[in-house]
VEXPA-958243 format. One record per residue: x, y, z of N, C-alpha, C in turn. Coordinates in Angstrom, 1 decimal. Each point is the difference from the previous one (the first is absolute). Layout:
BEGIN
<atom><n_u>X</n_u><n_v>Y</n_v><n_w>Z</n_w><ca_u>X</ca_u><ca_v>Y</ca_v><ca_w>Z</ca_w><c_u>X</c_u><c_v>Y</c_v><c_w>Z</c_w></atom>
...
end
This chain:
BEGIN
<atom><n_u>4.3</n_u><n_v>0.6</n_v><n_w>-8.9</n_w><ca_u>-1.1</ca_u><ca_v>0.5</ca_v><ca_w>1.3</ca_w><c_u>-0.5</c_u><c_v>-1.3</c_v><c_w>0.4</c_w></atom>
<atom><n_u>-0.3</n_u><n_v>0.6</n_v><n_w>1.6</n_w><ca_u>-0.3</ca_u><ca_v>-1.5</ca_v><ca_w>0.3</ca_w><c_u>-2.0</c_u><c_v>0.6</c_v><c_w>0.3</c_w></atom>
<atom><n_u>-0.2</n_u><n_v>-1.1</n_v><n_w>-1.2</n_w><ca_u>-1.6</ca_u><ca_v>0.1</ca_v><ca_w>-0.1</ca_w><c_u>-0.3</c_u><c_v>-0.9</c_v><c_w>1.3</c_w></atom>
<atom><n_u>-0.8</n_u><n_v>0.4</n_v><n_w>0.6</n_w><ca_u>-1.0</ca_u><ca_v>-0.9</ca_v><ca_w>0.5</ca_w><c_u>-1.7</c_u><c_v>-0.5</c_v><c_w>0.1</c_w></atom>
<atom><n_u>-0.1</n_u><n_v>-0.6</n_v><n_w>-0.8</n_w><ca_u>-1.4</ca_u><ca_v>-0.8</ca_v><ca_w>-0.5</ca_w><c_u>-1.2</c_u><c_v>0.6</c_v><c_w>0.5</c_w></atom>
<atom><n_u>0.4</n_u><n_v>-1.1</n_v><n_w>1.3</n_w><ca_u>-1.3</ca_u><ca_v>0.0</ca_v><ca_w>1.1</ca_w><c_u>-0.3</c_u><c_v>1.6</c_v><c_w>0.6</c_w></atom>
<atom><n_u>1.3</n_u><n_v>0.4</n_v><n_w>0.9</n_w><ca_u>-0.9</ca_u><ca_v>1.5</ca_v><ca_w>0.0</ca_w><c_u>-0.3</c_u><c_v>1.0</c_v><c_w>-1.1</c_w></atom>
<atom><n_u>0.7</n_u><n_v>-0.3</n_v><n_w>-1.2</n_w><ca_u>-1.1</ca_u><ca_v>0.6</ca_v><ca_w>-1.0</ca_w><c_u>-0.9</c_u><c_v>0.2</c_v><c_w>-0.1</c_w></atom>
<atom><n_u>-0.4</n_u><n_v>-1.2</n_v><n_w>-0.2</n_w><ca_u>-1.2</ca_u><ca_v>-0.9</ca_v><ca_w>-0.9</ca_w><c_u>-1.0</c_u><c_v>0.7</c_v><c_w>1.1</c_w></atom>
<atom><n_u>0.1</n_u><n_v>-0.3</n_v><n_w>1.3</n_w><ca_u>-1.0</ca_u><ca_v>1.0</ca_v><ca_w>0.7</ca_w><c_u>-0.3</c_u><c_v>1.5</c_v><c_w>0.0</c_w></atom>
<atom><n_u>1.1</n_u><n_v>1.0</n_v><n_w>0.0</n_w><ca_u>-0.8</ca_u><ca_v>1.1</ca_v><ca_w>0.0</ca_w><c_u>0.1</c_u><c_v>0.0</c_v><c_w>-1.3</c_w></atom>
<atom><n_u>-0.4</n_u><n_v>-0.7</n_v><n_w>-1.4</n_w><ca_u>-0.4</ca_u><ca_v>0.3</ca_v><ca_w>-1.2</ca_w><c_u>-1.7</c_u><c_v>-0.6</c_v><c_w>0.0</c_w></atom>
<atom><n_u>0.1</n_u><n_v>-0.8</n_v><n_w>0.9</n_w><ca_u>-1.7</ca_u><ca_v>-0.3</ca_v><ca_w>0.6</ca_w><c_u>-0.3</c_u><c_v>1.0</c_v><c_w>0.4</c_w></atom>
<atom><n_u>0.6</n_u><n_v>0.4</n_v><n_w>1.3</n_w><ca_u>-0.6</ca_u><ca_v>1.4</ca_v><ca_w>0.6</ca_w><c_u>-0.5</c_u><c_v>1.5</c_v><c_w>-1.3</c_w></atom>
<atom><n_u>0.9</n_u><n_v>-0.1</n_v><n_w>-0.9</n_w><ca_u>0.2</ca_u><ca_v>0.9</ca_v><ca_w>-0.8</ca_w><c_u>-1.2</c_u><c_v>0.0</c_v><c_w>-1.3</c_w></atom>
<atom><n_u>-0.5</n_u><n_v>-1.6</n_v><n_w>0.2</n_w><ca_u>-1.0</ca_u><ca_v>-0.5</ca_v><ca_w>-1.2</ca_w><c_u>-1.4</c_u><c_v>0.9</c_v><c_w>0.1</c_w></atom>
<atom><n_u>-0.4</n_u><n_v>0.3</n_v><n_w>1.5</n_w><ca_u>-0.7</ca_u><ca_v>0.8</ca_v><ca_w>0.1</ca_w><c_u>-0.2</c_u><c_v>1.1</c_v><c_w>-0.6</c_w></atom>
<atom><n_u>-1.0</n_u><n_v>0.4</n_v><n_w>-0.4</n_w><ca_u>0.0</ca_u><ca_v>1.7</ca_v><ca_w>-1.1</ca_w><c_u>0.1</c_u><c_v>0.9</c_v><c_w>1.3</c_w></atom>
<atom><n_u>-0.9</n_u><n_v>0.0</n_v><n_w>1.0</n_w><ca_u>-0.5</ca_u><ca_v>1.0</ca_v><ca_w>0.7</ca_w><c_u>1.8</c_u><c_v>-0.2</c_v><c_w>0.7</c_w></atom>
<atom><n_u>0.4</n_u><n_v>-0.8</n_v><n_w>0.1</n_w><ca_u>1.9</ca_u><ca_v>0.3</ca_v><ca_w>0.6</ca_w><c_u>0.7</c_u><c_v>1.0</c_v><c_w>-0.7</c_w></atom>
<atom><n_u>-0.4</n_u><n_v>-0.8</n_v><n_w>-1.1</n_w><ca_u>0.8</ca_u><ca_v>0.7</ca_v><ca_w>-1.1</ca_w><c_u>-0.4</c_u><c_v>1.8</c_v><c_w>0.1</c_w></atom>
<atom><n_u>-0.9</n_u><n_v>0.1</n_v><n_w>-0.3</n_w><ca_u>-0.5</ca_u><ca_v>1.3</ca_v><ca_w>0.1</ca_w><c_u>1.2</c_u><c_v>0.6</c_v><c_w>1.0</c_w></atom>
<atom><n_u>-0.6</n_u><n_v>-0.5</n_v><n_w>1.1</n_w><ca_u>1.0</ca_u><ca_v>0.4</ca_v><ca_w>1.2</ca_w><c_u>1.0</c_u><c_v>0.5</c_v><c_w>0.0</c_w></atom>
<atom><n_u>0.5</n_u><n_v>-1.1</n_v><n_w>-0.5</n_w><ca_u>2.3</ca_u><ca_v>0.0</ca_v><ca_w>-0.2</ca_w><c_u>-0.6</c_u><c_v>1.4</c_v><c_w>-1.1</c_w></atom>
<atom><n_u>-0.3</n_u><n_v>0.0</n_v><n_w>-1.3</n_w><ca_u>0.2</ca_u><ca_v>1.2</ca_v><ca_w>-0.7</ca_w><c_u>-0.2</c_u><c_v>1.3</c_v><c_w>0.7</c_w></atom>
<atom><n_u>-1.4</n_u><n_v>-0.3</n_v><n_w>0.8</n_w><ca_u>-0.2</ca_u><ca_v>1.3</ca_v><ca_w>0.9</ca_w><c_u>1.6</c_u><c_v>0.8</c_v><c_w>0.8</c_w></atom>
<atom><n_u>-0.1</n_u><n_v>-1.1</n_v><n_w>0.4</n_w><ca_u>2.1</ca_u><ca_v>0.1</ca_v><ca_w>1.5</ca_w><c_u>0.7</c_u><c_v>-0.1</c_v><c_w>-0.7</c_w></atom>
<atom><n_u>0.0</n_u><n_v>0.4</n_v><n_w>-1.4</n_w><ca_u>1.4</ca_u><ca_v>0.1</ca_v><ca_w>-0.9</ca_w><c_u>0.0</c_u><c_v>1.7</c_v><c_w>0.1</c_w></atom>
<atom><n_u>-0.6</n_u><n_v>0.3</n_v><n_w>0.0</n_w><ca_u>-0.2</ca_u><ca_v>1.8</ca_v><ca_w>-0.2</ca_w><c_u>0.1</c_u><c_v>0.3</c_v><c_w>1.8</c_w></atom>
<atom><n_u>0.3</n_u><n_v>-0.6</n_v><n_w>0.8</n_w><ca_u>0.7</ca_u><ca_v>0.4</ca_v><ca_w>1.3</ca_w><c_u>-1.2</c_u><c_v>-0.3</c_v><c_w>1.1</c_w></atom>
<atom><n_u>0.5</n_u><n_v>0.0</n_v><n_w>1.5</n_w><ca_u>-0.9</ca_u><ca_v>0.3</ca_v><ca_w>0.6</ca_w><c_u>-1.1</c_u><c_v>-0.2</c_v><c_w>0.4</c_w></atom>
<atom><n_u>-1.5</n_u><n_v>-1.0</n_v><n_w>0.1</n_w><ca_u>-1.5</ca_u><ca_v>0.9</ca_v><ca_w>0.3</ca_w><c_u>-0.2</c_u><c_v>-1.2</c_v><c_w>1.1</c_w></atom>
<atom><n_u>-1.3</n_u><n_v>1.0</n_v><n_w>0.8</n_w><ca_u>-0.6</ca_u><ca_v>0.0</ca_v><ca_w>0.9</ca_w><c_u>-1.3</c_u><c_v>-0.9</c_v><c_w>-0.6</c_w></atom>
<atom><n_u>-0.5</n_u><n_v>-0.9</n_v><n_w>0.8</n_w><ca_u>-0.6</ca_u><ca_v>-1.3</ca_v><ca_w>-0.1</ca_w><c_u>-2.0</c_u><c_v>0.7</c_v><c_w>-0.6</c_w></atom>
<atom><n_u>-0.2</n_u><n_v>1.3</n_v><n_w>0.2</n_w><ca_u>-0.3</ca_u><ca_v>0.3</ca_v><ca_w>-0.1</ca_w><c_u>-0.2</c_u><c_v>1.0</c_v><c_w>-1.5</c_w></atom>
<atom><n_u>0.8</n_u><n_v>-0.1</n_v><n_w>-0.3</n_w><ca_u>0.6</ca_u><ca_v>1.3</ca_v><ca_w>-1.0</ca_w><c_u>-0.3</c_u><c_v>-2.1</c_v><c_w>-1.4</c_w></atom>
<atom><n_u>1.0</n_u><n_v>-0.8</n_v><n_w>0.3</n_w><ca_u>-0.9</ca_u><ca_v>-1.0</ca_v><ca_w>-0.9</ca_w><c_u>-1.3</c_u><c_v>-0.1</c_v><c_w>-0.4</c_w></atom>
<atom><n_u>-0.5</n_u><n_v>-0.7</n_v><n_w>1.7</n_w><ca_u>-1.6</ca_u><ca_v>-0.6</ca_v><ca_w>-0.4</ca_w><c_u>-0.5</c_u><c_v>0.4</c_v><c_w>-1.3</c_w></atom>
<atom><n_u>0.2</n_u><n_v>2.0</n_v><n_w>0.4</n_w><ca_u>-1.1</ca_u><ca_v>0.7</ca_v><ca_w>-0.8</ca_w><c_u>-0.1</c_u><c_v>-0.7</c_v><c_w>-1.6</c_w></atom>
<atom><n_u>1.3</n_u><n_v>-0.8</n_v><n_w>-0.2</n_w><ca_u>-0.2</ca_u><ca_v>0.1</ca_v><ca_w>-1.8</ca_w><c_u>-0.1</c_u><c_v>-1.5</c_v><c_w>-0.2</c_w></atom>
<atom><n_u>-1.1</n_u><n_v>-0.5</n_v><n_w>1.2</n_w><ca_u>-0.3</ca_u><ca_v>-1.7</ca_v><ca_w>-0.2</ca_w><c_u>-1.7</c_u><c_v>0.3</c_v><c_w>0.6</c_w></atom>
<atom><n_u>-0.9</n_u><n_v>-0.7</n_v><n_w>-0.4</n_w><ca_u>-1.3</ca_u><ca_v>-0.6</ca_v><ca_w>0.4</ca_w><c_u>0.3</c_u><c_v>-1.8</c_v><c_w>0.9</c_w></atom>
<atom><n_u>0.6</n_u><n_v>0.3</n_v><n_w>0.8</n_w><ca_u>-0.2</ca_u><ca_v>-0.7</ca_v><ca_w>1.5</ca_w><c_u>0.3</c_u><c_v>0.6</c_v><c_w>1.0</c_w></atom>
<atom><n_u>-0.3</n_u><n_v>-0.5</n_v><n_w>1.2</n_w><ca_u>-0.1</ca_u><ca_v>0.5</ca_v><ca_w>1.3</ca_w><c_u>1.5</c_u><c_v>-0.2</c_v><c_w>0.7</c_w></atom>
<atom><n_u>-0.1</n_u><n_v>1.0</n_v><n_w>1.6</n_w><ca_u>1.4</ca_u><ca_v>0.1</ca_v><ca_w>0.0</ca_w><c_u>0.7</c_u><c_v>-1.1</c_v><c_w>0.7</c_w></atom>
<atom><n_u>-0.3</n_u><n_v>-1.2</n_v><n_w>0.7</n_w><ca_u>0.1</ca_u><ca_v>-1.1</ca_v><ca_w>0.0</ca_w><c_u>0.7</c_u><c_v>-0.7</c_v><c_w>-1.0</c_w></atom>
<atom><n_u>-0.9</n_u><n_v>0.0</n_v><n_w>-1.2</n_w><ca_u>0.5</ca_u><ca_v>-0.4</ca_v><ca_w>-1.2</ca_w><c_u>1.7</c_u><c_v>0.5</c_v><c_w>-0.3</c_w></atom>
<atom><n_u>0.1</n_u><n_v>1.4</n_v><n_w>0.0</n_w><ca_u>1.2</ca_u><ca_v>0.9</ca_v><ca_w>-0.1</ca_w><c_u>0.9</c_u><c_v>-0.9</c_v><c_w>1.2</c_w></atom>
<atom><n_u>0.0</n_u><n_v>-0.1</n_v><n_w>1.0</n_w><ca_u>0.8</ca_u><ca_v>-0.6</ca_v><ca_w>0.8</ca_w><c_u>0.2</c_u><c_v>-1.2</c_v><c_w>-0.1</c_w></atom>
<atom><n_u>-0.9</n_u><n_v>-1.0</n_v><n_w>-0.9</n_w><ca_u>0.2</ca_u><ca_v>-0.9</ca_v><ca_w>0.1</ca_w><c_u>1.6</c_u><c_v>-0.7</c_v><c_w>-1.5</c_w></atom>
<atom><n_u>-0.6</n_u><n_v>1.1</n_v><n_w>-0.7</n_w><ca_u>1.0</ca_u><ca_v>0.2</ca_v><ca_w>-0.9</ca_w><c_u>1.1</c_u><c_v>0.3</c_v><c_w>0.1</c_w></atom>
<atom><n_u>0.2</n_u><n_v>1.3</n_v><n_w>0.7</n_w><ca_u>1.3</ca_u><ca_v>0.5</ca_v><ca_w>0.4</ca_w><c_u>0.5</c_u><c_v>-1.5</c_v><c_w>1.1</c_w></atom>
<atom><n_u>-0.3</n_u><n_v>0.0</n_v><n_w>0.9</n_w><ca_u>1.2</ca_u><ca_v>-1.5</ca_v><ca_w>1.1</ca_w><c_u>0.4</c_u><c_v>-1.4</c_v><c_w>-1.5</c_w></atom>
<atom><n_u>-0.7</n_u><n_v>0.3</n_v><n_w>-0.4</n_w><ca_u>0.2</ca_u><ca_v>-1.1</ca_v><ca_w>-1.6</ca_w><c_u>1.1</c_u><c_v>0.4</c_v><c_w>-0.7</c_w></atom>
<atom><n_u>0.4</n_u><n_v>1.3</n_v><n_w>-0.5</n_w><ca_u>0.8</ca_u><ca_v>0.5</ca_v><ca_w>-0.5</ca_w><c_u>1.4</c_u><c_v>0.0</c_v><c_w>1.4</c_w></atom>
<atom><n_u>-0.8</n_u><n_v>0.7</n_v><n_w>1.4</n_w><ca_u>1.5</ca_u><ca_v>0.2</ca_v><ca_w>0.6</ca_w><c_u>0.6</c_u><c_v>-0.9</c_v><c_w>0.2</c_w></atom>
<atom><n_u>-1.0</n_u><n_v>-1.8</n_v><n_w>0.6</n_w><ca_u>0.4</ca_u><ca_v>-1.2</ca_v><ca_w>-0.4</ca_w><c_u>0.9</c_u><c_v>-0.2</c_v><c_w>-0.9</c_w></atom>
<atom><n_u>0.0</n_u><n_v>0.6</n_v><n_w>-1.1</n_w><ca_u>0.9</ca_u><ca_v>-0.4</ca_v><ca_w>-1.2</ca_w><c_u>1.4</c_u><c_v>0.9</c_v><c_w>0.5</c_w></atom>
<atom><n_u>-0.1</n_u><n_v>1.2</n_v><n_w>1.0</n_w><ca_u>1.5</ca_u><ca_v>0.5</ca_v><ca_w>-0.3</ca_w><c_u>-0.4</c_u><c_v>1.3</c_v><c_w>-0.9</c_w></atom>
<atom><n_u>-0.8</n_u><n_v>0.1</n_v><n_w>-1.1</n_w><ca_u>0.0</ca_u><ca_v>0.2</ca_v><ca_w>-1.1</ca_w><c_u>-0.2</c_u><c_v>1.9</c_v><c_w>0.2</c_w></atom>
<atom><n_u>-1.1</n_u><n_v>-0.2</n_v><n_w>1.5</n_w><ca_u>-0.4</ca_u><ca_v>1.9</ca_v><ca_w>0.8</ca_w><c_u>0.3</c_u><c_v>-0.4</c_v><c_w>1.2</c_w></atom>
<atom><n_u>0.6</n_u><n_v>1.1</n_v><n_w>1.1</n_w><ca_u>-0.3</ca_u><ca_v>0.7</ca_v><ca_w>1.0</ca_w><c_u>-1.0</c_u><c_v>0.8</c_v><c_w>0.1</c_w></atom>
<atom><n_u>-0.1</n_u><n_v>0.1</n_v><n_w>1.6</n_w><ca_u>-0.8</ca_u><ca_v>0.7</ca_v><ca_w>0.2</ca_w><c_u>0.2</c_u><c_v>0.8</c_v><c_w>1.2</c_w></atom>
<atom><n_u>-0.1</n_u><n_v>1.0</n_v><n_w>-0.1</n_w><ca_u>0.0</ca_u><ca_v>0.9</ca_v><ca_w>1.6</ca_w><c_u>-0.7</c_u><c_v>0.7</c_v><c_w>0.6</c_w></atom>
<atom><n_u>-0.4</n_u><n_v>0.1</n_v><n_w>0.8</n_w><ca_u>-1.3</ca_u><ca_v>0.3</ca_v><ca_w>1.5</ca_w><c_u>0.0</c_u><c_v>1.4</c_v><c_w>0.2</c_w></atom>
<atom><n_u>-0.5</n_u><n_v>0.5</n_v><n_w>-0.2</n_w><ca_u>-0.2</ca_u><ca_v>2.1</ca_v><ca_w>0.4</ca_w><c_u>-1.2</c_u><c_v>-0.1</c_v><c_w>0.6</c_w></atom>
<atom><n_u>-0.1</n_u><n_v>0.4</n_v><n_w>1.1</n_w><ca_u>-1.6</ca_u><ca_v>-0.7</ca_v><ca_w>1.2</ca_w><c_u>-0.5</c_u><c_v>-0.8</c_v><c_w>-0.3</c_w></atom>
<atom><n_u>-1.0</n_u><n_v>0.4</n_v><n_w>-0.9</n_w><ca_u>-1.6</ca_u><ca_v>-1.1</ca_v><ca_w>-0.4</ca_w><c_u>0.6</c_u><c_v>0.1</c_v><c_w>-1.2</c_w></atom>
<atom><n_u>1.1</n_u><n_v>0.4</n_v><n_w>-0.1</n_w><ca_u>0.2</ca_u><ca_v>0.0</ca_v><ca_w>-2.4</ca_w><c_u>1.0</c_u><c_v>-1.5</c_v><c_w>-0.3</c_w></atom>
<atom><n_u>-0.5</n_u><n_v>-0.2</n_v><n_w>-0.6</n_w><ca_u>1.1</ca_u><ca_v>-1.4</ca_v><ca_w>-0.5</ca_w><c_u>0.5</c_u><c_v>0.5</c_v><c_w>-1.8</c_w></atom>
<atom><n_u>1.8</n_u><n_v>0.4</n_v><n_w>-0.2</n_w><ca_u>0.2</ca_u><ca_v>0.7</ca_v><ca_w>-1.2</ca_w><c_u>1.5</c_u><c_v>-1.4</c_v><c_w>-0.8</c_w></atom>
<atom><n_u>-1.3</n_u><n_v>-0.3</n_v><n_w>-0.9</n_w><ca_u>1.1</ca_u><ca_v>-0.6</ca_v><ca_w>-0.7</ca_w><c_u>0.6</c_u><c_v>-0.1</c_v><c_w>-0.6</c_w></atom>
<atom><n_u>1.5</n_u><n_v>-0.3</n_v><n_w>-0.5</n_w><ca_u>1.2</ca_u><ca_v>-0.1</ca_v><ca_w>-0.9</ca_w><c_u>0.3</c_u><c_v>-0.9</c_v><c_w>-0.6</c_w></atom>
<atom><n_u>0.4</n_u><n_v>-0.1</n_v><n_w>-1.7</n_w><ca_u>1.1</ca_u><ca_v>-1.3</ca_v><ca_w>-0.6</ca_w><c_u>1.1</c_u><c_v>0.3</c_v><c_w>1.1</c_w></atom>
<atom><n_u>-0.1</n_u><n_v>-1.4</n_v><n_w>-0.1</n_w><ca_u>1.9</ca_u><ca_v>-0.1</ca_v><ca_w>0.3</ca_w><c_u>0.8</c_u><c_v>-0.6</c_v><c_w>-1.3</c_w></atom>
<atom><n_u>0.3</n_u><n_v>1.4</n_v><n_w>-0.4</n_w><ca_u>0.5</ca_u><ca_v>-0.5</ca_v><ca_w>-1.2</ca_w><c_u>1.5</c_u><c_v>-0.7</c_v><c_w>0.1</c_w></atom>
<atom><n_u>0.8</n_u><n_v>-0.6</n_v><n_w>1.0</n_w><ca_u>0.9</ca_u><ca_v>-0.6</ca_v><ca_w>-0.1</ca_w><c_u>-0.3</c_u><c_v>-1.4</c_v><c_w>-0.6</c_w></atom>
<atom><n_u>-1.6</n_u><n_v>-0.5</n_v><n_w>0.3</n_w><ca_u>-0.4</ca_u><ca_v>-1.4</ca_v><ca_w>0.2</ca_w><c_u>-0.8</c_u><c_v>0.5</c_v><c_w>-1.5</c_w></atom>
<atom><n_u>-0.3</n_u><n_v>0.9</n_v><n_w>-0.3</n_w><ca_u>-1.0</ca_u><ca_v>-0.5</ca_v><ca_w>-1.3</ca_w><c_u>1.2</c_u><c_v>-0.1</c_v><c_w>-1.0</c_w></atom>
<atom><n_u>1.4</n_u><n_v>1.5</n_v><n_w>-0.1</n_w><ca_u>0.8</ca_u><ca_v>-0.3</ca_v><ca_w>-0.7</ca_w><c_u>0.4</c_u><c_v>-1.9</c_v><c_w>-0.1</c_w></atom>
<atom><n_u>-0.1</n_u><n_v>-0.4</n_v><n_w>0.9</n_w><ca_u>1.0</ca_u><ca_v>-1.3</ca_v><ca_w>0.5</ca_w><c_u>-1.2</c_u><c_v>-1.3</c_v><c_w>-0.9</c_w></atom>
<atom><n_u>-1.2</n_u><n_v>0.9</n_v><n_w>-0.8</n_w><ca_u>-0.8</ca_u><ca_v>-1.3</ca_v><ca_w>0.1</ca_w><c_u>0.5</c_u><c_v>0.2</c_v><c_w>-1.6</c_w></atom>
<atom><n_u>-0.3</n_u><n_v>1.9</n_v><n_w>-0.9</n_w><ca_u>0.1</ca_u><ca_v>-0.1</ca_v><ca_w>-1.1</ca_w><c_u>0.7</c_u><c_v>-0.3</c_v><c_w>-0.3</c_w></atom>
<atom><n_u>1.5</n_u><n_v>0.0</n_v><n_w>0.6</n_w><ca_u>1.7</ca_u><ca_v>-0.8</ca_v><ca_w>-0.5</ca_w><c_u>-0.2</c_u><c_v>-1.6</c_v><c_w>-0.1</c_w></atom>
<atom><n_u>-1.0</n_u><n_v>-0.6</n_v><n_w>0.8</n_w><ca_u>0.2</ca_u><ca_v>-1.3</ca_v><ca_w>0.2</ca_w><c_u>-0.9</c_u><c_v>-0.4</c_v><c_w>-1.3</c_w></atom>
<atom><n_u>-1.1</n_u><n_v>0.6</n_v><n_w>-0.1</n_w><ca_u>-1.2</ca_u><ca_v>-0.1</ca_v><ca_w>-1.9</ca_w><c_u>1.0</c_u><c_v>0.3</c_v><c_w>-0.9</c_w></atom>
<atom><n_u>1.2</n_u><n_v>0.6</n_v><n_w>0.1</n_w><ca_u>0.6</ca_u><ca_v>0.6</ca_v><ca_w>-0.9</ca_w><c_u>0.8</c_u><c_v>-1.1</c_v><c_w>-0.2</c_w></atom>
<atom><n_u>0.7</n_u><n_v>-1.0</n_v><n_w>1.4</n_w><ca_u>1.0</ca_u><ca_v>-0.8</ca_v><ca_w>-0.7</ca_w><c_u>-0.7</c_u><c_v>-0.8</c_v><c_w>-0.7</c_w></atom>
<atom><n_u>-1.2</n_u><n_v>-0.8</n_v><n_w>0.3</n_w><ca_u>-0.8</ca_u><ca_v>-0.8</ca_v><ca_w>-0.4</ca_w><c_u>-0.2</c_u><c_v>-0.9</c_v><c_w>-1.6</c_w></atom>
<atom><n_u>0.0</n_u><n_v>2.2</n_v><n_w>-0.5</n_w><ca_u>-0.7</ca_u><ca_v>-0.1</ca_v><ca_w>-1.4</ca_w><c_u>1.3</c_u><c_v>0.0</c_v><c_w>-0.8</c_w></atom>
<atom><n_u>0.7</n_u><n_v>1.0</n_v><n_w>0.4</n_w><ca_u>1.3</ca_u><ca_v>-0.1</ca_v><ca_w>-0.3</ca_w><c_u>1.5</c_u><c_v>-0.9</c_v><c_w>-0.3</c_w></atom>
<atom><n_u>0.8</n_u><n_v>-1.0</n_v><n_w>-1.1</n_w><ca_u>1.3</ca_u><ca_v>-0.3</ca_v><ca_w>0.8</ca_w><c_u>0.7</c_u><c_v>0.4</c_v><c_w>-0.1</c_w></atom>
<atom><n_u>0.6</n_u><n_v>-0.5</n_v><n_w>1.6</n_w><ca_u>1.3</ca_u><ca_v>0.8</ca_v><ca_w>0.3</ca_w><c_u>1.0</c_u><c_v>-1.0</c_v><c_w>0.5</c_w></atom>
<atom><n_u>1.5</n_u><n_v>0.3</n_v><n_w>0.4</n_w><ca_u>0.4</ca_u><ca_v>-0.9</ca_v><ca_w>0.3</ca_w><c_u>-0.3</c_u><c_v>-1.0</c_v><c_w>1.0</c_w></atom>
<atom><n_u>-0.5</n_u><n_v>0.5</n_v><n_w>0.8</n_w><ca_u>-0.3</ca_u><ca_v>-0.6</ca_v><ca_w>1.9</ca_w><c_u>-1.5</c_u><c_v>-1.2</c_v><c_w>-0.5</c_w></atom>
<atom><n_u>-1.0</n_u><n_v>0.5</n_v><n_w>-1.7</n_w><ca_u>-1.2</ca_u><ca_v>-0.9</ca_v><ca_w>-0.3</ca_w><c_u>0.1</c_u><c_v>-1.5</c_v><c_w>0.5</c_w></atom>
<atom><n_u>-1.1</n_u><n_v>-0.1</n_v><n_w>1.0</n_w><ca_u>-0.3</ca_u><ca_v>-1.7</ca_v><ca_w>-0.3</ca_w><c_u>0.4</c_u><c_v>-1.0</c_v><c_w>-0.7</c_w></atom>
<atom><n_u>-0.6</n_u><n_v>0.4</n_v><n_w>-1.6</n_w><ca_u>0.5</ca_u><ca_v>-0.5</ca_v><ca_w>-0.9</ca_w><c_u>1.8</c_u><c_v>-0.2</c_v><c_w>-0.6</c_w></atom>
<atom><n_u>0.7</n_u><n_v>0.7</n_v><n_w>0.5</n_w><ca_u>1.5</ca_u><ca_v>0.0</ca_v><ca_w>-0.2</ca_w><c_u>0.7</c_u><c_v>-0.8</c_v><c_w>0.7</c_w></atom>
<atom><n_u>-0.6</n_u><n_v>0.0</n_v><n_w>2.0</n_w><ca_u>0.2</ca_u><ca_v>-0.6</ca_v><ca_w>1.2</ca_w><c_u>-0.8</c_u><c_v>-1.7</c_v><c_w>-0.3</c_w></atom>
<atom><n_u>-0.6</n_u><n_v>0.2</n_v><n_w>-0.6</n_w><ca_u>-0.7</ca_u><ca_v>-1.9</ca_v><ca_w>0.4</ca_w><c_u>0.6</c_u><c_v>-0.7</c_v><c_w>0.1</c_w></atom>
<atom><n_u>0.2</n_u><n_v>-1.2</n_v><n_w>1.1</n_w><ca_u>0.2</ca_u><ca_v>-1.1</ca_v><ca_w>0.4</ca_w><c_u>-0.1</c_u><c_v>-1.3</c_v><c_w>-0.8</c_w></atom>
<atom><n_u>-1.3</n_u><n_v>0.1</n_v><n_w>-0.8</n_w><ca_u>-0.4</ca_u><ca_v>-1.0</ca_v><ca_w>-0.7</ca_w><c_u>-0.6</c_u><c_v>0.4</c_v><c_w>-1.5</c_w></atom>
<atom><n_u>1.1</n_u><n_v>0.4</n_v><n_w>-0.7</n_w><ca_u>0.0</ca_u><ca_v>0.2</ca_v><ca_w>-1.5</ca_w><c_u>-0.3</c_u><c_v>-1.1</c_v><c_w>-0.4</c_w></atom>
<atom><n_u>-0.6</n_u><n_v>-0.2</n_v><n_w>-1.5</n_w><ca_u>-0.4</ca_u><ca_v>-0.5</ca_v><ca_w>-0.4</ca_w><c_u>1.3</c_u><c_v>-0.2</c_v><c_w>-1.6</c_w></atom>
<atom><n_u>-0.8</n_u><n_v>-1.5</n_v><n_w>-0.4</n_w><ca_u>1.2</ca_u><ca_v>0.5</ca_v><ca_w>-1.2</ca_w><c_u>-0.7</c_u><c_v>-0.5</c_v><c_w>-1.4</c_w></atom>
<atom><n_u>-1.2</n_u><n_v>1.1</n_v><n_w>0.0</n_w><ca_u>-0.5</ca_u><ca_v>0.1</ca_v><ca_w>-1.0</ca_w><c_u>0.6</c_u><c_v>0.8</c_v><c_w>-1.3</c_w></atom>
<atom><n_u>1.1</n_u><n_v>1.1</n_v><n_w>0.4</n_w><ca_u>0.2</ca_u><ca_v>1.0</ca_v><ca_w>-1.3</ca_w><c_u>0.8</c_u><c_v>-0.7</c_v><c_w>-0.1</c_w></atom>
<atom><n_u>0.9</n_u><n_v>-1.2</n_v><n_w>1.2</n_w><ca_u>0.7</ca_u><ca_v>-0.4</ca_v><ca_w>-1.0</ca_w><c_u>0.8</c_u><c_v>-0.5</c_v><c_w>-0.7</c_w></atom>
<atom><n_u>-1.4</n_u><n_v>-0.8</n_v><n_w>-0.6</n_w><ca_u>0.0</ca_u><ca_v>-1.0</ca_v><ca_w>-1.0</ca_w><c_u>-0.1</c_u><c_v>1.1</c_v><c_w>-1.9</c_w></atom>
end
């Protein structure tokens, strides 16, 4: 599996904020209106907008406008790719970087 460490690190940085991680958890149950998300937090609507923009910029969250309302949903394809990528990092697989490293040392051959 091709693992893009730079992109994934940026996404993990986005998810390192507990509020954004909680929002992702909420969206894992399905699409939610911004007002429904906001009731579970002790911050203002502009702060929620900031968090949602960061999540949308990462590609993990989609936004759908309906009149004055914004509805957010998890991009399941992107989320699943991220999970698979993380599993690949923690698992010894055929295409693991440790097997394909060009600069292997000789420490184990002695």
